[in-house]
Structure formats: C-alpha cells, structure tokens
N, C-alpha and C positions, 0 to 999 in steps of 0.2 A: 662404676661411676665415671663419669667424664673427668679428665684433667683440667684444672683451672690455673693457668699461669698469669692471670691478670695482674695479681699483686707483684709477681716476680718481674714481669715485663715492665710494669710501671717503675719498679725500683731500678731496673737496668737502663731503660731508654726513654722513660716519660710517656706521656699520652700520645698516641698516634692518631692523626686525623684521617678518617676513612671515607668521608662523604664523596670526594671526587672519584675515588677508586670504585666505590659501589656503583656510581652512575655509569662508569665505563666498563664494568666487569663483563658484560655480555660480549664485548668485542676483544677482550684480552685473554680469555682462558685458552689454554693450549695443552698439548701433550709433549713430554720430553722425547727426545729422539730415541728410537728403538722400542717404544711402547706402542702397540697397535691402537689405532684411533677408536675403533669399536663404537661408532655412533656417538661422538662427543658433542654433537650440536645440541644447543639448548632446545628444549621443548617449550610448550606453552605453560606458563605457571598458572596454578589454580587461582580462581577469583576468590578474594577474601571478602566475605559478606558478614553480616551480623544477624544471628537468629534470635528468637525470643529468649529472654534471660532464663537460665536454669540454675539450679543449685539449692542446697539445703541451708537451713539455719538452725540454731539451737545450741545446746551445750554438748559436752563431750559424750562419747559413746561408752557405756559400761561394757568392758570386755569380760567374757566368762572365763573361768578357769579351764585348763585343758590338760590332758595327760601327756607326759613325755617320759619315755623309759618306763620305769615301774612306779613312779610317783606322780601324784596330782598336785599342781601348784595353783594357788589362788592368790588373792591380794592384788596390790597395785600392779599394773602391767609393765611399768617402767622401772628398771633396776640398773644399778651401777655394775659395770664389768671391771673397769680398771681406771686408776688415776692417770692423768696425763703427764706430760704431753705425748699424745699418740697422733700419728700422722695419717694412718690408714688402717682399715680392718676389713676382714671378710668373715663369713660364717660358713663352716664346713660341717657336714653330717657324715657320720660313719659309726662303725662298731655294732655290737649286738648286746643289749638293745640299742637302737639308734640314739646317738648322743650328738647334740649340736655343740660345736666348739667355736669360740671366737679366736681368730688368728690375727694378731695386730702387730704393728711395727712402731717402735718408739722414735720420737723425733730427735732426742738428744744424742743417741748412740746408734740408731739403726738396728737394734736387736729385734728379732722376731719372736713372739711369745704365743703359746696356745693356752687357752683356758676353757674347760667344759662349762657350759651354762646349766644352771639349775641342778647342779650336782653337789650335794652337801659335802663340805670338806675338800673340794677340788682345789688344787694349788696350781698357779701358773707354771708352765714348763717352757724353758728357752729352747727354741728349735734352730735359731741362728744367732751366734754371738759374734758374727762379723761386725766390726765396729765401723760405722760411717757417721761421723759427727754432723749434726745440723741438717738432717733430712728435711727437705721442704715439701716433697710430695712423693707418694708411692702408689703404685697400681699393681694389684695382685693378678697373676696370670695362672693358667693351667690348673684351674679349680683350687687355687690356693697353694699349689706346690711350687710356685715361682712368684717373684715379686720384682718389679722394676722400681728402684729408688732413685730419686733425683735430688741433687744438692748443688750448692755453689762452691766453686773452688777458684779463688783468684779472679772472680768476675765471670767465670765460665760455668754454664749449666752442665753438670756432669750427670750421666745416666748409666746405671749398672743393673744387670739382671742377676738375681740371686736364685739359685736352685734350692728348694727346701724339701725337707721330709714331708711325706703325706701325713695329714693330721691323724693322730691315734697310733702311729707307728713308734717304734723305739729306735729309729735311726739316730745315731749320735749327731749332735749339733755341729761337730767338726766336719761333716760331710758336705758342707755348702760349697757350691761352685759359683764363681763370680765371672761374668762376661760383660765388658763395657760396650755401650752403644755409642753412636756419634755424639759429639759435643753439641751443645746449644740447641737441643730439641725444643721447638716452640710449642707444639701441641702433641699429645699422645693419647691413643685410645686402644683398648683391648677388645678383641673380637668376642662374640658371645660364647664361643667354645673355650676361650682363654688360651688357645694355641697359637694365635697370631696377634700382631700389633700393627698399628698404623701410626705414622708420625710425620711431622712437618719440619723441614729445615729451610733456612733462608737460602734463596737463590740469587742473592744480591739485588740488582736493580730489577730483575724479572719478577720478584715476589717470593713465593714459597714453592718448594717441590714437596709433594706428598709421596710417601713411601709405604710399602707394606713389607713385613718381615715375619719370621718365626718369633715366638714369644721371647727368645733370648737375644733377638736382634740379628741372628744369622739369616742368610738367604734374602737379603734386602733387595727390593727392586723399586725403581721409580714408577709411580702410577699416574701422576698428573701434575700440572703446574697451575698456579693461580697468582694474579698480581697482588692479592691481599698480603699484607705484611704480618698480620696477627689474626688468628682464627681460634674458634673453639671447635674441637673435633670429637666425634663420638662414633661408635661402631655398634649400632643397635641390632641389626639383623645380619644373617650369615653373609649375604651377598651385597649389602649396601651400607655405606658409611654416610654420615651427615656432618657437614661443617657449616659454620655461620660466622659472620663478622662480629668482632667484639662489640658488645652492646654499649651504647652511650645514649642517655636519655635525650630524646628529641632528634637524634641523628639517624638517618636512614640506614637500614641494614638488610641483609639478604640471607636466607637459609637455602643451602644446596644439598642435594644428594650426590653421592659418588659411588659408581659401580666398582666393587672391590676387585673385579677381574679385568674389566676393559678400561677403567679410568674415565668412563663417560660421566660428565657432570651435567646435572639438571637443576635449575632453580625451582624451589618448592613454593616459596612465598617471600614477601618483603614487608618491611614496616619499620617505624621509628623505634630505636632501642630494642630490637627484637632479640628474644632468647627462646630456645625451643628444646623439646625432648620428643623422641619418636619411639614407638613401641617395638618389640622384637619381631612382630609380623609385618612391620612397615605398613600398617593400615591406619594408625591413629597418631596424630601429631598435636602436642600441646604447645602453644606459643603465647608469649606475653609481649604486649606492645607498651612501650613507655614513651608517651608523646612529649613529655617535659612538664605536663600539667596533670596527667592522669595515667594510671597503669591499668591495663585491661587484659584479661585472660580469655583465650579462645581454644577450642578443640576443633580439629579438622579431620574428616574422613578422607584419607589420601586416595582411596579408590573411587569415591564419588565426587570429591571436591566440596562436599557440604561442610559448612562451618557453623559452630554453635558458640554463643557467648556463654562463659562460665562465671556465674556470680560467686563471690566469696563463700566459703563453706559456712561461715557464721558472720553476723554483722560486726562482730568485734575483731575479726581477722583482717589483715592486709591481703594484698594480692599474692597469690601463690607464686613460688619461684620455680619455673620449669627445670632449671639446671640442677636442682636438688632431687629431682624425681628418680625413683627406682621402680621398675615395672614388675608386676606380680608374676609369679611363676605359674599361677593357676589360671589366669585370664589375661589374654594378650591386650585387652583394652583397659585394664585396671592398673593404676599407679598409686604409689605412696609418695607424697611430696610434703614440703614444708611451706608454711606461710607465717609471716609475722603475727604474733598474738595480739597486736594492737595496730591501729591505723598507722601507716608509714608514709613519709613524704613521697611525692611523685618521683623524685630522683633517688629513691632509696637504694636501688641496685648499684648506681654509680658510687654512692657513699659506702655501700656494703663491700663492693669489690676493692675499693681503695683503703678499707679499714677505718673509715671515718665515722661509721655508724653501725650499730648492731642491736637488733631487738630480739628478745626471747621469741621463740617460734612454737608453732603447734604442728603436729603431724596430721595430715589431711589425706583422706582416701578419695581418689578421683576416678570417675568413669570416663575414659577418653573417647568413648563412642557417643556420649550424650552431653558431656560437660558437667554432669551432676557430681557435686562434691560434698563430703561430709567430714566434720571434725572427728578425729579418731582418738588422739591422746595428746595431752599437753604437759610437758615436764614442769614440775613445780606445783601442779594441782593435785587433786585427790588421786590422779593417775600415777603419782609417785615421781621420783627424781627431783631435779632442781631446775629452776628456770634456765633454759638453754637456747642459744642460737644453734640449731641443729644443722650439721653439714655431713657430707660423706656417708649417706645412707647406704646400707647393705642389707640384703634379704637372703634368708636361708632358702635352700632348694625346696623344702617342703612348704615354705611360707609360714612357718610357725613363729619365727623370730625375725625381728628387724633390729639392726644396730645403727647408732649414729654417734658422731663425735661432737662434743660441745665446743663451739668455736672459741670461746673465751679462754678456757684452760686446757683444752685438748683431752679431756676425760672421755672415756668410752662408756656408752650406755646401751642397754638392750631393751626391747619392747616385745612383750608377749602378744602375739596376734591371735585372732580367731583361727582355730584349726580347720583347714579346708577339707 
C-alpha cells in the first residue's frame, strides 16, 4: 500500500499550495550530482479523453465458500481479525497445509503480532515486543519479515526498520534488530519484491530529493530531485515508481513515472485534484479527477494511451478512491478498491484526508483494462462485519484473502475472496 502522510504534513506545516509549482514543473526537474542522467527529459504525456460510460450496477456479490487447509468455510465473507488500534497489516502464507496468517502492528506500542486466519482456536503470537509508542504509519517489507515504523518524536518524523521472524517459525521475539532511517521522511514506498524502498527528503528551497535503498535503509542513493514540496509515492512495478502532487479539489495536479535505475522522470497525465494507482505490469492506470464540483474516475491503458470513463460500481456508491486500491495477484489489470457506500460531496477527498469527514465504504472489484467495476462486499451488510471506512487494504499471495483496517477505531478485518 502506498504511504499517506497528508494528515501528518497538515499537522506539522499546514496546507501547501502547489498550483504554481505544477505549472512550472516541466522546467525545474533535475538530477542530483553524481547520478547518471539516463534520459531524464520529459516525453509527451498521454491525451486524456473520455470514452463511453462503463460499469455495473446492482447489489453485492454473493461469495461462495472455499477450501483452505483441511476445512471448508462458508458464511459471511467479512470477519474480524483483531481489535484496534492497528496501524498496518500484511497477509503471509506458509506451512503445510498452507495457512494464511495476518501479521499486524499495533499503534499504541508498536508490537508486531501474528494470527492464523480461519484456524479454530488459533491465538495471537507476538513476534516483536520492541516498544515504539504512538506509531503513525508502518510499511511491511521483505514479504513480511521486516517493517518500517514511523512516529513523531519532539516534532520530528522518525523512521525505523525492524527485522522480524518469518511467519510460522519459532524464532523468539527477542531476535528483532532495529535500524534507523533518516529523519523527516516525507513519502515512502516499498518495492514489489519488498527488498528495496524509495523515500523523499526535503532538499530545502530545491524541493525534494528522491532516494532508493535496501529495505532496512542501508545503501541509500539519490535518484532524482523535484521542486514539489510534498508528494504521494508508490513503487508498483520492478523498474518504475510513480509519484504525484498532493491532491486538492479543483487544484491542478500531475502524475509522474520515475525510472528506478536511471532516475528519468516522465509525466503520465494531469488533472484537477488528481489521485492515481498503477498496476504491477505498468500497463493500467486508475485515476480520479476532483474538479471541485464533481469527482470522476477513469482507467487508462498506458501502452496505447486509450482512456475509459468508469461509472460507479452501483448507483448508491460514491466515486472510487484510487489510493486505496490493491492489485490482484492473479490478473495484472484487476484491482480491489474502496468507494463510499453513499453519495459523497465533491470535495470528499479533501475532507477525508484532513479527518473532517468519513463515510462507511464498500469493497469494489475493478477491471483496469476496461473500467468495468462491480460491488464485491460491504461491511455491515449481509456480507458480515460492521460499517467501516476501509483503509490499508492488503491481499494474500494466493488471492484468497484480503484485509483492511477500519479507519474509525483501527480494528483489523478479513475478507474471504473467490479462490482463483
């Protein structure tokens, strides 16, 4: 999942106006000294058009039961994993027969816990008792055997990497190693393999410098610079990162790709209040435009440049939120995302990011190649669970389970998906 420091940045420094920077961004991007240029000139951005409306309507989808291990589970697909406040979770598969475990980190003390899913009588097991009070964000690395925790200390954003036992092993919790990363990381992303990270640090009046490093923060190297002072950063595919300007309803924004080896930056598209998500093959891009009076979702084929308008999955749902999307492990064009379960105001994302508004949401299945979307499950309905504003989605490797955190109380929930 991508890191979201909007609330933290607002608390530290207030709202940053980015309109003038976006208009001048083409002339200001550069490379730090000592990093090969590697073709850093901007290419031609794809034209953004509107195709015929696509999308499904109707009620939730009934999910069949499926086999996991030696037992078959039926009933509501949504189930509770743990009480909050939990700040991040990942799903790990292992053992014989294969068992899926949720590995999660608590916000209050930073402890990391494992819990097997759908295993009767299973009890939570602490895998790290290193105490870090008030964790604000966490990103799992190395297939769950590492985690980067971020917290505030005397007004400084601190980041630390914790090494963790592999899920299912009996390694004692005292074997955790802690390594600190640079202070005041503004944006952070984990590579698809989980072995590398990228992060942004302030470069003063220059803007931001983007770095790549090993998962524990070692072997860091400067990759590129940007005049933007705050960005959202993701690492969707092996060789390519994506970053975009912080969204603000009615304010122009730009989405860029960044070559993970050369540092070459290319604009992908622009629009008012833009937010985006790109698939692991770097062929499908989901983006949402917030004009100030209307929110509209599009999908784009990055290879052909064709764009399709994506209608809401159901007439009762609000516009899908791309930054919540997690991409399927079975299909490079298929994503699971969330959408408000009722109509939301045009500036909902602004209110959502600042903590001024929160609506219960529904889980939506989206085909990034066509824009076709379908409602999949809704917490608090006959699908199980409680009405929740779902954040921090995570998907198991086999695609059998999805997890999410309820934004209001930080509780952790699981969703049983169709077995592929």
